[in-house]
C-alpha positions in Angstrom: 0.1 0.0 0.1 1.4 3.4 -1.0 0.7 6.8 0.8 -2.0 8.7 -0.7 -1.6 12.1 -2.5 -3.1 15.4 -1.2 -6.3 16.4 -3.1 -7.5 20.0 -2.5 -10.9 21.1 -3.9 -10.6 24.5 -5.4 -14.2 24.9 -6.9 -17.3 22.6 -6.5 -20.5 24.0 -8.0 -23.3 23.0 -10.3 -21.2 23.0 -13.4 -17.6 22.0 -12.5 -15.4 20.5 -9.7 -11.8 21.7 -9.8 -9.2 19.9 -7.6 -5.4 20.2 -7.3 -3.5 17.0 -6.7 -0.1 17.2 -5.0 2.1 13.9 -4.9 5.4 13.3 -3.2 7.4 10.6 -5.0 5.7 7.3 -4.8 2.3 8.6 -3.7 -0.9 7.6 -5.4 -4.6 8.6 -5.9 -5.9 5.3 -5.1 -8.3 3.5 -7.3 -11.1 5.6 -8.6 -13.6 5.9 -11.4 -14.4 9.3 -13.1 -18.1 10.0 -13.3 -17.7 13.0 -15.5 -15.6 14.1 -18.5 -12.5 15.8 -17.1 -9.4 17.8 -18.1 -6.0 17.6 -16.3 -3.4 20.3 -16.5 0.0 19.6 -15.4 1.5 22.2 -12.9 4.8 20.4 -12.8 6.2 17.7 -15.0 4.3 14.6 -14.0 5.9 11.3 -14.5 3.0 9.0 -13.9 2.4 5.3 -13.6 -1.2 4.7 -14.5 -2.6 1.3 -13.2 -5.6 0.1 -15.1 -8.4 -2.6 -14.4 -7.2 -6.1 -15.2 -3.7 -5.5 -14.0 -2.3 -3.4 -16.9 -0.1 -0.4 -16.2 1.6 2.2 -18.4 4.1 5.0 -17.9 3.0 8.5 -19.0 4.9 11.8 -18.9 2.8 14.9 -18.8 4.9 18.0 -19.2 4.3 21.1 -17.0 1.8 23.4 -18.6 0.3 20.7 -20.9 -3.3 19.3 -20.7 -5.2 16.4 -21.7 -8.9 15.3 -21.5 -10.7 12.0 -20.9 -14.3 10.9 -21.1 -16.3 9.9 -18.0 -16.0 6.2 -17.0 -12.2 6.1 -16.8 -11.0 3.9 -13.9 -7.5 3.9 -12.7 -4.9 4.5 -10.0 -2.4 7.3 -10.7 1.1 7.1 -9.0 3.9 9.6 -9.0 6.6 7.5 -10.8 9.3 10.2 -10.5 11.9 11.3 -7.9 10.5 14.9 -7.4 7.0 16.1 -6.2 4.4 16.4 -8.9 1.1 18.5 -9.1 -1.8 18.8 -11.5 -5.1 20.4 -11.6 -8.3 18.4 -12.6 -11.5 20.0 -13.9 -14.5 17.7 -13.9 -17.4 18.8 -16.3 -20.6 18.1 -14.4 
């Protein structure tokens, strides 16, 4: 079991939920499913290990200042796979 990252809610209203996720090296989100479409914007470089249902895993590097989006229904565990702290902001579209 890994330590859990820090999630800080910045906005939560009828239209969006915005949260900042801060990870020390080796910290994880824990398994979760996204109920809404979402966008991630990297605050720092984010070397992530993404664990997926069925036992699969992949390494992803999201550069500081870049963003990506995913559809609702994604299920995974996100881990800081680097040697430095990493942070990103997640915007869920309700």
